[in-house]
Structure formats: C-alpha cells, structure tokens
N, CA and C atoms as a LAMMPS dump frame, in Angstrom:
ITEM: TIMESTEP
0
ITEM: NUMBER OF ATOMS
621
ITEM: BOX BOUNDS ff ff ff
-5.0000000000000000e+02 5.0000000000000000e+02
-5.0000000000000000e+02 5.0000000000000000e+02
-5.0000000000000000e+02 5.0000000000000000e+02
ITEM: ATOMS id mol type element x y z
1 1 1 N 12.102 4.013 -11.173
2 1 2 C 11.535 4.303 -9.857
3 1 3 C 11.617 3.068 -8.975
4 2 1 N 12.11 3.253 -7.763
5 2 2 C 12.223 2.156 -6.808
6 2 3 C 11.093 2.243 -5.796
7 3 1 N 10.322 1.156 -5.664
8 3 2 C 9.188 1.109 -4.749
9 3 3 C 9.474 0.117 -3.629
10 4 1 N 9.208 0.513 -2.391
11 4 2 C 9.379 -0.376 -1.247
12 4 3 C 8.045 -0.475 -0.51
13 5 1 N 7.586 -1.712 -0.264
14 5 2 C 6.29 -1.949 0.369
15 5 3 C 6.469 -2.562 1.756
16 6 1 N 5.753 -2.011 2.738
17 6 2 C 5.681 -2.628 4.061
18 6 3 C 4.214 -2.656 4.474
19 7 1 N 3.898 -3.461 5.478
20 7 2 C 2.496 -3.592 5.857
21 7 3 C 2.358 -4.224 7.233
22 8 1 N 1.176 -4.007 7.856
23 8 2 C 0.789 -4.695 9.085
24 8 3 C 1.852 -4.596 10.188
25 9 1 N 2.334 -3.403 10.404
26 9 2 C 3.326 -3.21 11.461
27 9 3 C 2.674 -3.043 12.836
28 10 1 N 1.397 -2.668 12.874
29 10 2 C 0.615 -2.648 14.122
30 10 3 C 1.334 -1.931 15.272
31 11 1 N 1.849 -0.756 14.991
32 11 2 C 2.546 0.084 15.978
33 11 3 C 3.858 -0.517 16.475
34 12 1 N 4.363 -1.516 15.781
35 12 2 C 5.646 -2.129 16.145
36 12 3 C 6.729 -1.785 15.122
37 13 1 N 6.539 -0.678 14.404
38 13 2 C 7.498 -0.296 13.367
39 13 3 C 8.891 -0.025 13.927
40 14 1 N 8.976 0.315 15.215
41 14 2 C 10.291 0.584 15.797
42 14 3 C 11.141 -0.673 15.925
43 15 1 N 10.538 -1.838 15.719
44 15 2 C 11.287 -3.095 15.771
45 15 3 C 11.844 -3.505 14.402
46 16 1 N 11.501 -2.753 13.38
47 16 2 C 11.971 -3.089 12.038
48 16 3 C 13.458 -2.795 11.883
49 17 1 N 14.163 -3.629 11.138
50 17 2 C 15.546 -3.278 10.769
51 17 3 C 15.51 -2.039 9.877
52 18 1 N 16.638 -1.413 9.666
53 18 2 C 16.704 -0.227 8.811
54 18 3 C 16.208 -0.566 7.415
55 19 1 N 15.437 0.337 6.829
56 19 2 C 14.908 0.152 5.479
57 19 3 C 15.794 0.911 4.509
58 20 1 N 16.254 0.23 3.462
59 20 2 C 17.109 0.871 2.469
60 20 3 C 16.396 2.049 1.818
61 21 1 N 17.146 3.068 1.459
62 21 2 C 16.584 4.253 0.824
63 21 3 C 15.988 3.92 -0.537
64 22 1 N 15.027 4.716 -0.962
65 22 2 C 14.4 4.499 -2.253
66 22 3 C 13.593 5.708 -2.681
67 23 1 N 12.833 5.537 -3.759
68 23 2 C 12.024 6.638 -4.281
69 23 3 C 10.673 6.741 -3.576
70 24 1 N 9.98 5.601 -3.446
71 24 2 C 8.639 5.62 -2.86
72 24 3 C 8.514 4.505 -1.825
73 25 1 N 8.137 4.874 -0.604
74 25 2 C 7.85 3.912 0.456
75 25 3 C 6.337 3.833 0.608
76 26 1 N 5.794 2.618 0.543
77 26 2 C 4.347 2.421 0.594
78 26 3 C 3.987 1.512 1.758
79 27 1 N 3.103 1.991 2.633
80 27 2 C 2.59 1.15 3.713
81 27 3 C 1.169 0.741 3.346
82 28 1 N 0.922 -0.58 3.325
83 28 2 C -0.349 -1.117 2.84
84 28 3 C -1.393 -1.327 3.935
85 29 1 N -1.292 -0.592 5.039
86 29 2 C -2.344 -0.604 6.041
87 29 3 C -2.035 -1.386 7.295
88 30 1 N -2.846 -1.13 8.337
89 30 2 C -2.643 -1.684 9.677
90 30 3 C -1.32 -1.215 10.263
91 31 1 N -1.132 0.093 10.263
92 31 2 C 0.073 0.661 10.87
93 31 3 C -0.149 0.984 12.343
94 32 1 N -1.405 0.974 12.803
95 32 2 C -1.678 1.199 14.224
96 32 3 C -2.009 -0.117 14.913
97 33 1 N -1.888 -0.099 16.234
98 33 2 C -2.244 -1.293 16.991
99 33 3 C -3.721 -1.329 17.329
100 34 1 N -4.238 -0.17 17.781
101 34 2 C -5.643 -0.101 18.195
102 34 3 C -6.395 1.033 17.509
103 35 1 N -5.803 1.597 16.469
104 35 2 C -6.5 2.622 15.714
105 35 3 C -6.648 3.943 16.429
106 36 1 N -5.676 4.305 17.272
107 36 2 C -5.761 5.558 18.024
108 36 3 C -4.986 6.673 17.328
109 37 1 N -5.282 7.897 17.719
110 37 2 C -4.559 9.041 17.171
111 37 3 C -3.109 9.06 17.652
112 38 1 N -2.872 8.607 18.868
113 38 2 C -1.496 8.521 19.372
114 38 3 C -0.679 7.544 18.538
115 39 1 N -1.281 6.393 18.209
116 39 2 C -0.612 5.426 17.345
117 39 3 C -0.296 6.053 15.988
118 40 1 N -1.25 6.802 15.471
119 40 2 C -1.082 7.434 14.159
120 40 3 C 0.055 8.447 14.182
121 41 1 N 0.133 9.244 15.228
122 41 2 C 1.206 10.231 15.343
123 41 3 C 2.567 9.556 15.422
124 42 1 N 2.674 8.499 16.198
125 42 2 C 3.934 7.777 16.331
126 42 3 C 4.353 7.173 14.995
127 43 1 N 3.393 6.64 14.258
128 43 2 C 3.678 6.071 12.94
129 43 3 C 4.119 7.155 11.963
130 44 1 N 3.44 8.296 11.99
131 44 2 C 3.785 9.385 11.077
132 44 3 C 5.215 9.856 11.313
133 45 1 N 5.621 9.93 12.557
134 45 2 C 6.996 10.33 12.886
135 45 3 C 7.993 9.321 12.346
136 46 1 N 7.656 8.025 12.457
137 46 2 C 8.517 6.976 11.927
138 46 3 C 8.648 7.096 10.411
139 47 1 N 7.534 7.236 9.714
140 47 2 C 7.563 7.316 8.253
141 47 3 C 8.324 8.553 7.782
142 48 1 N 8.115 9.66 8.457
143 48 2 C 8.778 10.902 8.053
144 48 3 C 10.289 10.788 8.136
145 49 1 N 10.782 9.933 9.001
146 49 2 C 12.229 9.783 9.191
147 49 3 C 12.87 8.834 8.174
148 50 1 N 12.052 8.161 7.369
149 50 2 C 12.596 7.177 6.427
150 50 3 C 13.182 7.873 5.195
151 51 1 N 14.279 7.33 4.64
152 51 2 C 14.999 7.99 3.542
153 51 3 C 14.367 7.758 2.163
154 52 1 N 13.172 8.305 1.969
155 52 2 C 12.46 8.164 0.704
156 52 3 C 11.962 9.528 0.244
157 53 1 N 11.881 9.69 -1.07
158 53 2 C 11.393 10.943 -1.631
159 53 3 C 9.886 11.096 -1.419
160 54 1 N 9.157 10.006 -1.58
161 54 2 C 7.713 10.015 -1.426
162 54 3 C 7.288 8.879 -0.495
163 55 1 N 6.225 9.102 0.275
164 55 2 C 5.711 8.076 1.183
165 55 3 C 4.19 8.014 1.041
166 56 1 N 3.699 6.836 0.671
167 56 2 C 2.264 6.629 0.448
168 56 3 C 1.723 5.691 1.517
169 57 1 N 0.529 5.996 2.011
170 57 2 C -0.082 5.212 3.078
171 57 3 C -1.548 4.936 2.755
172 58 1 N -2.006 3.705 2.997
173 58 2 C -3.437 3.434 3.043
174 58 3 C -3.745 2.868 4.424
175 59 1 N -4.981 2.974 4.847
176 59 2 C -5.385 2.426 6.137
177 59 3 C -5.73 0.949 5.991
178 60 1 N -5.842 0.278 7.146
179 60 2 C -6.242 -1.129 7.172
180 60 3 C -7.38 -1.327 8.152
181 61 1 N -7.766 -2.555 8.372
182 61 2 C -8.923 -2.828 9.225
183 61 3 C -8.691 -2.476 10.701
184 62 1 N -7.432 -2.353 11.122
185 62 2 C -7.148 -1.948 12.502
186 62 3 C -7.137 -0.424 12.683
187 63 1 N -7.075 0.3 11.601
188 63 2 C -6.866 1.746 11.676
189 63 3 C -8.197 2.501 11.787
190 64 1 N -8.894 2.265 12.899
191 64 2 C -10.252 2.763 13.103
192 64 3 C -10.36 4.285 13.017
193 65 1 N -9.359 5.003 13.48
194 65 2 C -9.484 6.455 13.517
195 65 3 C -9.543 7.084 12.136
196 66 1 N -9.306 6.296 11.093
197 66 2 C -9.402 6.811 9.732
198 66 3 C -10.789 6.59 9.12
199 67 1 N -11.684 5.941 9.885
200 67 2 C -13.04 5.748 9.366
201 67 3 C -14.111 6.326 10.285
202 68 1 N -13.785 6.567 11.532
203 68 2 C -14.795 7.091 12.447
204 68 3 C -14.704 8.62 12.541
205 69 1 N -15.266 9.202 13.59
206 69 2 C -15.352 10.653 13.724
207 69 3 C -13.995 11.337 13.863
208 70 1 N -12.942 10.554 14.098
209 70 2 C -11.589 11.12 14.215
210 70 3 C -10.879 11.218 12.871
211 71 1 N -11.578 10.854 11.813
212 71 2 C -10.957 10.715 10.495
213 71 3 C -10.185 11.963 10.05
214 72 1 N -10.799 13.132 10.149
215 72 2 C -10.144 14.349 9.661
216 72 3 C -8.867 14.643 10.439
217 73 1 N -8.896 14.402 11.741
218 73 2 C -7.696 14.627 12.555
219 73 3 C -6.6 13.641 12.16
220 74 1 N -6.98 12.374 11.998
221 74 2 C -6.004 11.342 11.627
222 74 3 C -5.357 11.657 10.283
223 75 1 N -6.175 12.037 9.322
224 75 2 C -5.643 12.357 7.996
225 75 3 C -4.739 13.589 8.058
226 76 1 N -5.109 14.549 8.888
227 76 2 C -4.302 15.763 9.034
228 76 3 C -2.922 15.44 9.607
229 77 1 N -2.864 14.494 10.524
230 77 2 C -1.579 14.102 11.115
231 77 3 C -0.637 13.59 10.028
232 78 1 N -1.14 12.715 9.172
233 78 2 C -0.297 12.181 8.092
234 78 3 C 0.153 13.301 7.161
235 79 1 N -0.754 14.19 6.83
236 79 2 C -0.419 15.293 5.926
237 79 3 C 0.648 16.193 6.534
238 80 1 N 0.535 16.455 7.828
239 80 2 C 1.502 17.322 8.509
240 80 3 C 2.913 16.76 8.441
241 81 1 N 3.026 15.437 8.339
242 81 2 C 4.34 14.798 8.273
243 81 3 C 4.748 14.461 6.838
244 82 1 N 4.047 15.018 5.89
245 82 2 C 4.437 14.867 4.498
246 82 3 C 4.08 13.533 3.867
247 83 1 N 3.127 12.813 4.459
248 83 2 C 2.735 11.517 3.933
249 83 3 C 1.535 11.664 2.996
250 84 1 N 1.495 10.842 1.977
251 84 2 C 0.386 10.836 1.019
252 84 3 C -0.599 9.751 1.438
253 85 1 N -1.805 10.15 1.847
254 85 2 C -2.808 9.188 2.285
255 85 3 C -3.821 8.968 1.166
256 86 1 N -3.999 7.709 0.776
257 86 2 C -4.941 7.359 -0.286
258 86 3 C -6.119 6.582 0.28
259 87 1 N -7.314 7.026 -0.041
260 87 2 C -8.546 6.361 0.38
261 87 3 C -9.507 6.412 -0.791
262 88 1 N -9.511 5.342 -1.594
263 88 2 C -10.246 5.356 -2.861
264 88 3 C -9.845 6.585 -3.66
265 89 1 N -8.548 6.794 -3.734
266 89 2 C -8.011 7.956 -4.431
267 89 3 C -6.64 7.616 -4.997
268 90 1 N -6.116 8.526 -5.801
269 90 2 C -4.844 8.236 -6.445
270 90 3 C -3.94 9.445 -6.53
271 91 1 N -2.736 9.178 -6.997
272 91 2 C -1.753 10.235 -7.21
273 91 3 C -0.798 9.777 -8.301
274 92 1 N -0.306 10.711 -9.073
275 92 2 C 0.685 10.401 -10.108
276 92 3 C 2.024 10.971 -9.691
277 93 1 N 3.052 10.119 -9.695
278 93 2 C 4.407 10.521 -9.333
279 93 3 C 5.344 10.155 -10.464
280 94 1 N 5.964 11.138 -11.064
281 94 2 C 6.913 10.909 -12.166
282 94 3 C 6.336 10.003 -13.242
283 95 1 N 5.081 10.219 -13.593
284 95 2 C 4.465 9.461 -14.673
285 95 3 C 3.878 8.122 -14.27
286 96 1 N 4.038 7.732 -12.999
287 96 2 C 3.492 6.467 -12.501
288 96 3 C 2.224 6.767 -11.708
289 97 1 N 1.117 6.107 -12.064
290 97 2 C -0.176 6.377 -11.434
291 97 3 C -0.473 5.346 -10.345
292 98 1 N -0.61 5.846 -9.116
293 98 2 C -0.897 5.01 -7.954
294 98 3 C -2.363 5.173 -7.559
295 99 1 N -2.985 4.071 -7.121
296 99 2 C -4.343 4.129 -6.577
297 99 3 C -4.367 3.284 -5.308
298 100 1 N -4.967 3.83 -4.243
299 100 2 C -5.003 3.101 -2.988
300 100 3 C -6.407 3.009 -2.424
301 101 1 N -6.72 1.861 -1.806
302 101 2 C -8.016 1.674 -1.158
303 101 3 C -7.857 0.792 0.076
304 102 1 N -8.454 1.2 1.209
305 102 2 C -8.375 0.404 2.429
306 102 3 C -9.483 -0.65 2.521
307 103 1 N -10.369 -0.67 1.558
308 103 2 C -11.574 -1.5 1.619
309 103 3 C -11.242 -2.993 1.541
310 104 1 N -11.955 -3.784 2.376
311 104 2 C -11.808 -5.246 2.348
312 104 3 C -13.188 -5.887 2.474
313 105 1 N -13.329 -7.14 2.036
314 105 2 C -14.59 -7.863 2.242
315 105 3 C -14.896 -7.98 3.733
316 106 1 N -16.166 -7.993 4.075
317 106 2 C -16.604 -8.022 5.466
318 106 3 C -15.983 -9.178 6.237
319 107 1 N -15.42 -8.86 7.411
320 107 2 C -14.784 -9.875 8.255
321 107 3 C -14.772 -9.39 9.692
322 108 1 N -15.604 -9.965 10.535
323 108 2 C -15.62 -9.672 11.975
324 108 3 C -15.844 -8.195 12.303
325 109 1 N -16.488 -7.467 11.414
326 109 2 C -16.89 -6.09 11.687
327 109 3 C -15.719 -5.176 12.011
328 110 1 N -14.648 -5.264 11.215
329 110 2 C -13.495 -4.386 11.375
330 110 3 C -13.698 -3.1 10.572
331 111 1 N -12.744 -2.195 10.689
332 111 2 C -12.8 -0.945 9.925
333 111 3 C -12.678 -1.212 8.43
334 112 1 N -13.345 -0.389 7.65
335 112 2 C -13.302 -0.433 6.185
336 112 3 C -13.805 -1.756 5.609
337 113 1 N -14.613 -2.489 6.362
338 113 2 C -15.236 -3.714 5.855
339 113 3 C -16.477 -3.373 5.019
340 114 1 N -16.658 -4.075 3.933
341 114 2 C -17.847 -3.917 3.104
342 114 3 C -18.372 -5.3 2.719
343 115 1 N -19.673 -5.416 2.598
344 115 2 C -20.274 -6.68 2.182
345 115 3 C -19.86 -6.985 0.753
346 116 1 N -19.629 -8.256 0.476
347 116 2 C -19.309 -8.673 -0.888
348 116 3 C -20.502 -8.381 -1.792
349 117 1 N -20.23 -8.127 -3.034
350 117 2 C -21.3 -7.811 -3.971
351 117 3 C -21.315 -6.323 -4.29
352 118 1 N -22.49 -5.738 -4.365
353 118 2 C -22.63 -4.353 -4.797
354 118 3 C -21.929 -3.373 -3.864
355 119 1 N -22 -3.627 -2.541
356 119 2 C -21.413 -2.687 -1.576
357 119 3 C -19.922 -2.513 -1.8
358 120 1 N -19.21 -3.597 -2.016
359 120 2 C -17.759 -3.484 -2.221
360 120 3 C -17.426 -3.14 -3.668
361 121 1 N -18.3 -3.522 -4.585
362 121 2 C -18.05 -3.233 -5.997
363 121 3 C -18.05 -1.736 -6.265
364 122 1 N -18.814 -0.986 -5.496
365 122 2 C -18.839 0.46 -5.673
366 122 3 C -17.45 1.074 -5.48
367 123 1 N -16.665 0.465 -4.607
368 123 2 C -15.298 0.956 -4.38
369 123 3 C -14.367 0.515 -5.508
370 124 1 N -14.474 -0.75 -5.907
371 124 2 C -13.594 -1.248 -6.964
372 124 3 C -13.854 -0.555 -8.294
373 125 1 N -15.107 -0.155 -8.52
374 125 2 C -15.429 0.524 -9.772
375 125 3 C -14.77 1.895 -9.882
376 126 1 N -14.271 2.418 -8.773
377 126 2 C -13.605 3.725 -8.796
378 126 3 C -12.162 3.628 -9.303
379 127 1 N -11.604 2.423 -9.352
380 127 2 C -10.206 2.263 -9.755
381 127 3 C -10.046 2.624 -11.233
382 128 1 N -9.251 3.627 -11.555
383 128 2 C -9.073 4.024 -12.958
384 128 3 C -8.446 2.909 -13.789
385 129 1 N -8.849 2.827 -15.029
386 129 2 C -8.346 1.781 -15.925
387 129 3 C -6.861 1.935 -16.216
388 130 1 N -6.335 3.156 -16.071
389 130 2 C -4.921 3.378 -16.405
390 130 3 C -4.028 3.359 -15.164
391 131 1 N -4.519 2.746 -14.076
392 131 2 C -3.709 2.643 -12.853
393 131 3 C -2.46 1.798 -13.102
394 132 1 N -1.32 2.268 -12.622
395 132 2 C -0.07 1.523 -12.744
396 132 3 C 0.214 0.695 -11.495
397 133 1 N -0.026 1.279 -10.316
398 133 2 C 0.24 0.584 -9.059
399 133 3 C -1.027 0.627 -8.202
400 134 1 N -1.602 -0.539 -7.951
401 134 2 C -2.815 -0.651 -7.146
402 134 3 C -2.444 -1.153 -5.753
403 135 1 N -2.84 -0.401 -4.725
404 135 2 C -2.496 -0.728 -3.34
405 135 3 C -3.788 -0.972 -2.572
406 136 1 N -3.959 -2.171 -2.009
407 136 2 C -5.143 -2.475 -1.216
408 136 3 C -4.727 -3.187 0.066
409 137 1 N -5.648 -3.229 1.037
410 137 2 C -5.362 -3.947 2.272
411 137 3 C -6.002 -5.336 2.282
412 138 1 N -6.895 -5.572 1.366
413 138 2 C -7.566 -6.872 1.285
414 138 3 C -7.309 -7.544 -0.038
415 139 1 N -8.081 -8.571 -0.357
416 139 2 C -7.876 -9.306 -1.603
417 139 3 C -7.998 -8.408 -2.822
418 140 1 N -7.278 -8.761 -3.858
419 140 2 C -7.328 -8.031 -5.113
420 140 3 C -8.743 -8.05 -5.674
421 141 1 N -9.231 -6.901 -6.182
422 141 2 C -10.547 -6.885 -6.805
423 141 3 C -10.64 -7.912 -7.921
424 142 1 N -11.747 -8.64 -7.967
425 142 2 C -11.895 -9.725 -8.938
426 142 3 C -11.805 -9.239 -10.37
427 143 1 N -12.143 -7.98 -10.597
428 143 2 C -12.125 -7.443 -11.958
429 143 3 C -10.726 -7.131 -12.458
430 144 1 N -9.734 -7.121 -11.553
431 144 2 C -8.362 -6.761 -11.943
432 144 3 C -7.601 -7.987 -12.439
433 145 1 N -8.102 -8.606 -13.485
434 145 2 C -7.521 -9.855 -13.969
435 145 3 C -6.177 -9.668 -14.637
436 146 1 N -5.866 -8.457 -15.062
437 146 2 C -4.604 -8.232 -15.761
438 146 3 C -3.485 -7.792 -14.829
439 147 1 N -3.77 -7.753 -13.534
440 147 2 C -2.756 -7.324 -12.581
441 147 3 C -1.617 -8.33 -12.504
442 148 1 N -0.396 -7.831 -12.457
443 148 2 C 0.764 -8.686 -12.28
444 148 3 C 1.272 -8.548 -10.861
445 149 1 N 1.274 -9.641 -10.113
446 149 2 C 1.79 -9.627 -8.751
447 149 3 C 3.305 -9.779 -8.806
448 150 1 N 4.022 -8.947 -8.04
449 150 2 C 5.474 -8.931 -8.183
450 150 3 C 6.206 -9.387 -6.94
451 151 1 N 5.493 -9.985 -5.983
452 151 2 C 6.211 -10.365 -4.78
453 151 3 C 5.648 -11.599 -4.132
454 152 1 N 6.437 -12.151 -3.226
455 152 2 C 5.971 -13.192 -2.33
456 152 3 C 6.298 -12.738 -0.927
457 153 1 N 5.492 -13.102 0.077
458 153 2 C 5.738 -12.62 1.431
459 153 3 C 7.153 -12.94 1.917
460 154 1 N 7.754 -11.959 2.577
461 154 2 C 9.053 -12.185 3.196
462 154 3 C 10.228 -12.151 2.251
463 155 1 N 10.019 -11.749 0.995
464 155 2 C 11.135 -11.716 0.05
465 155 3 C 11.188 -10.363 -0.635
466 156 1 N 12.376 -9.934 -0.99
467 156 2 C 12.527 -8.721 -1.766
468 156 3 C 12.463 -9.101 -3.244
469 157 1 N 11.664 -8.388 -4.006
470 157 2 C 11.477 -8.711 -5.405
471 157 3 C 11.686 -7.468 -6.249
472 158 1 N 12.352 -7.638 -7.377
473 158 2 C 12.588 -6.526 -8.274
474 158 3 C 11.909 -6.825 -9.602
475 159 1 N 11.204 -5.836 -10.132
476 159 2 C 10.467 -6.07 -11.365
477 159 3 C 10.434 -4.785 -12.171
478 160 1 N 10.647 -4.842 -13.477
479 160 2 C 10.553 -3.655 -14.313
480 160 3 C 9.21 -3.638 -15.01
481 161 1 N 8.645 -2.464 -15.161
482 161 2 C 7.359 -2.347 -15.815
483 161 3 C 7.446 -2.717 -17.28
484 162 1 N 8.61 -2.606 -17.886
485 162 2 C 8.725 -2.915 -19.304
486 162 3 C 8.587 -4.402 -19.567
487 163 1 N 8.833 -5.228 -18.557
488 163 2 C 8.678 -6.672 -18.712
489 163 3 C 8.371 -7.264 -17.352
490 164 1 N 7.103 -7.211 -16.968
491 164 2 C 6.708 -7.612 -15.614
492 164 3 C 6.874 -9.096 -15.366
493 165 1 N 7.093 -9.886 -16.409
494 165 2 C 7.25 -11.326 -16.205
495 165 3 C 8.656 -11.68 -15.769
496 166 1 N 9.608 -10.758 -15.959
497 166 2 C 10.985 -11 -15.541
498 166 3 C 11.18 -10.48 -14.13
499 167 1 N 11.264 -11.369 -13.152
500 167 2 C 11.464 -10.918 -11.8
501 167 3 C 12.455 -11.827 -11.093
502 168 1 N 13.215 -11.246 -10.195
503 168 2 C 14.229 -12.018 -9.481
504 168 3 C 14.135 -11.729 -8.005
505 169 1 N 14.128 -12.75 -7.198
506 169 2 C 13.99 -12.566 -5.753
507 169 3 C 15.336 -12.667 -5.068
508 170 1 N 15.518 -11.837 -4.057
509 170 2 C 16.711 -11.895 -3.24
510 170 3 C 16.352 -12.632 -1.96
511 171 1 N 17.312 -12.946 -1.104
512 171 2 C 16.993 -13.656 0.136
513 171 3 C 15.957 -12.93 0.968
514 172 1 N 15.321 -13.665 1.849
515 172 2 C 14.23 -13.129 2.664
516 172 3 C 14.636 -11.843 3.358
517 173 1 N 13.714 -10.871 3.353
518 173 2 C 13.97 -9.59 3.987
519 173 3 C 12.729 -9.098 4.681
520 174 1 N 12.728 -7.833 5.04
521 174 2 C 11.59 -7.295 5.781
522 174 3 C 10.696 -6.428 4.919
523 175 1 N 11.019 -6.3 3.64
524 175 2 C 10.179 -5.488 2.776
525 175 3 C 10.146 -6.097 1.391
526 176 1 N 9.217 -5.63 0.605
527 176 2 C 9.105 -6.043 -0.775
528 176 3 C 9.419 -4.849 -1.644
529 177 1 N 10.253 -5.047 -2.652
530 177 2 C 10.647 -3.94 -3.508
531 177 3 C 10.3 -4.238 -4.955
532 178 1 N 10.027 -3.18 -5.694
533 178 2 C 9.803 -3.308 -7.127
534 178 3 C 10.338 -2.057 -7.785
535 179 1 N 10.927 -2.189 -8.964
536 179 2 C 11.393 -1.024 -9.693
537 179 3 C 10.482 -0.818 -10.879
538 180 1 N 10.131 0.426 -11.142
539 180 2 C 9.217 0.727 -12.237
540 180 3 C 9.822 1.781 -13.146
541 181 1 N 9.788 1.538 -14.442
542 181 2 C 10.259 2.523 -15.4
543 181 3 C 9.151 3.549 -15.637
544 182 1 N 9.473 4.597 -16.368
545 182 2 C 8.486 5.629 -16.63
546 182 3 C 7.382 5.097 -17.543
547 183 1 N 6.321 5.857 -17.628
548 183 2 C 5.121 5.411 -18.324
549 183 3 C 5.379 5.05 -19.78
550 184 1 N 6.351 5.673 -20.405
551 184 2 C 6.621 5.411 -21.813
552 184 3 C 6.996 3.959 -22.064
553 185 1 N 7.473 3.258 -21.019
554 185 2 C 7.89 1.864 -21.178
555 185 3 C 6.769 0.888 -20.838
556 186 1 N 5.602 1.399 -20.482
557 186 2 C 4.522 0.561 -19.981
558 186 3 C 3.861 -0.231 -21.094
559 187 1 N 3.775 -1.562 -20.957
560 187 2 C 3.097 -2.365 -21.974
561 187 3 C 1.603 -2.1 -21.928
562 188 1 N 0.969 -1.91 -23.089
563 188 2 C -0.432 -1.508 -23.122
564 188 3 C -1.357 -2.609 -22.616
565 189 1 N -0.862 -3.838 -22.496
566 189 2 C -1.719 -4.946 -22.087
567 189 3 C -1.74 -5.151 -20.578
568 190 1 N -0.998 -4.368 -19.822
569 190 2 C -0.912 -4.577 -18.374
570 190 3 C -1.463 -3.388 -17.615
571 191 1 N -2.68 -3.527 -17.067
572 191 2 C -3.307 -2.461 -16.301
573 191 3 C -4.013 -3.046 -15.106
574 192 1 N -3.624 -2.707 -13.89
575 192 2 C -2.367 -2.04 -13.567
576 192 3 C -1.194 -3.019 -13.639
577 193 1 N 0.015 -2.486 -13.678
578 193 2 C 1.185 -3.348 -13.773
579 193 3 C 1.466 -4.036 -12.444
580 194 1 N 1.342 -3.318 -11.345
581 194 2 C 1.607 -3.892 -10.028
582 194 3 C 0.348 -3.887 -9.183
583 195 1 N 0.158 -4.941 -8.432
584 195 2 C -0.851 -4.924 -7.375
585 195 3 C -0.168 -5.379 -6.11
586 196 1 N -0.251 -4.57 -5.064
587 196 2 C 0.359 -4.925 -3.8
588 196 3 C -0.668 -4.768 -2.692
589 197 1 N -0.702 -5.703 -1.768
590 197 2 C -1.576 -5.521 -0.618
591 197 3 C -0.96 -6.15 0.608
592 198 1 N -1.676 -6.048 1.709
593 198 2 C -1.129 -6.504 2.978
594 198 3 C -0.861 -7.997 2.989
595 199 1 N -1.663 -8.753 2.253
596 199 2 C -1.49 -10.198 2.234
597 199 3 C -0.247 -10.58 1.435
598 200 1 N -0.042 -9.929 0.294
599 200 2 C 1.051 -10.307 -0.593
600 200 3 C 2.399 -9.756 -0.139
601 201 1 N 2.399 -8.52 0.4
602 201 2 C 3.694 -7.91 0.684
603 201 3 C 3.995 -7.829 2.173
604 202 1 N 3.162 -8.437 2.989
605 202 2 C 3.35 -8.311 4.421
606 202 3 C 4.729 -8.768 4.892
607 203 1 N 5.353 -7.935 5.711
608 203 2 C 6.617 -8.329 6.305
609 203 3 C 6.355 -9.405 7.342
610 204 1 N 7.415 -10.002 7.866
611 204 2 C 7.192 -11.068 8.831
612 204 3 C 6.416 -10.529 10.037
613 205 1 N 5.554 -11.352 10.575
614 205 2 C 4.689 -10.918 11.667
615 205 3 C 5.512 -10.532 12.892
616 206 1 N 5.06 -9.447 13.526
617 206 2 C 5.777 -8.928 14.685
618 206 3 C 4.955 -9.064 15.965
619 207 1 N 3.847 -9.802 15.901
620 207 2 C 3.006 -9.928 17.076
621 207 3 C 2.631 -11.368 17.321
C-alpha cells in the first residue's frame, strides 16, 4: 500500500504541483484558510480530483467549521465527495488500520484545542492499541512510545511495515510518502507502525 501525506495547505492547494498517484492520500489538517464551508467545498473538489483509491482527512486548528455548529454540514460535504473524515475515529483499508484525531494541546484558543492533562488524555485513550497508521494535527501522544516516524519535512520517504527501520529519502518534494505491506507482515512490537502529523509531514509553507 502506498500512502501519501499532505498538510497545512490553508486553501492554497491549487498552488501544489501535481501529486503522483497512489493508494491512499491523507491530509493531516488545516486544509481551510478561515474554516468556512466555502473553503471546505473547494478543498473537497480538489481532493476528489486526485488520482488515489482512498482519501483520508482530519481537521486542524484552522478548520473551525468542523467543530462548531456547522460541523454536520462540513462533514457532509467531505462525504459527498467520497472523502473519509476521521475525528477520534478509525477505518481499516486492505488490512491496514488507520486512526485520526484533530486534537492538539491548547494554543491561542484555536479549534480542537484541549488542555494538557486529563482533558486531552481522554482523546488519546481512544486510540486503539492495534492502530497501524496514526494521523494527528498536533504533537504525538506521549503514550505512543512505540511509534515509528517515517518522514522529515519536505522530503519523500518510503518505508515498509515489515522493517520500519529501513527507510530511504528522495530529494525534497511536496509530499511525504510511505509504503505499507499488509497486516500479515506487521512486526508485533510496533504499534502503531506509522505516526504522521502536520508538524512531521507538512509540505513547504505556502503562506
């Protein structure tokens, strides 16, 4: 399975170079500029046009319409365009278990902010122990000590789940990629195998 990660496009996704085709395209949040429904619709149209079998999205601190009273409409827009929206929830695709959360430690009263300690721990405690790919918009949960990070910002990285320590980077690009084998190849000591978030996989800043 080929995974491609993008993040923090802030409604400037139309400035991105073409993204190579793959199995799963994952946006790690902050796809809108001001968290409006119009921004969300424009983003959904962009994602729907990308050459991927599956498209997964989590919200970020800028994506206000996914946490306020517009939430149901915003989520419906993504669904209408065939996008998988994760909010403290997961999905299994071809034996690979994905979990996504938009939650971040409190910072300047943005969307999906939670106080450190019990308030944010309630969200991290929902992450299943058998998660293969963990997608967040903020720092990795402190309890996820076995997570293997597979990328550095601005570089394309390829990694197999059968041996997550073997990774090779290609020249700087606009996305981060990882390849994952089916669950049968998963080492029992790595849960989850991949952790990706906006900080680690963010493409070059466009603003």
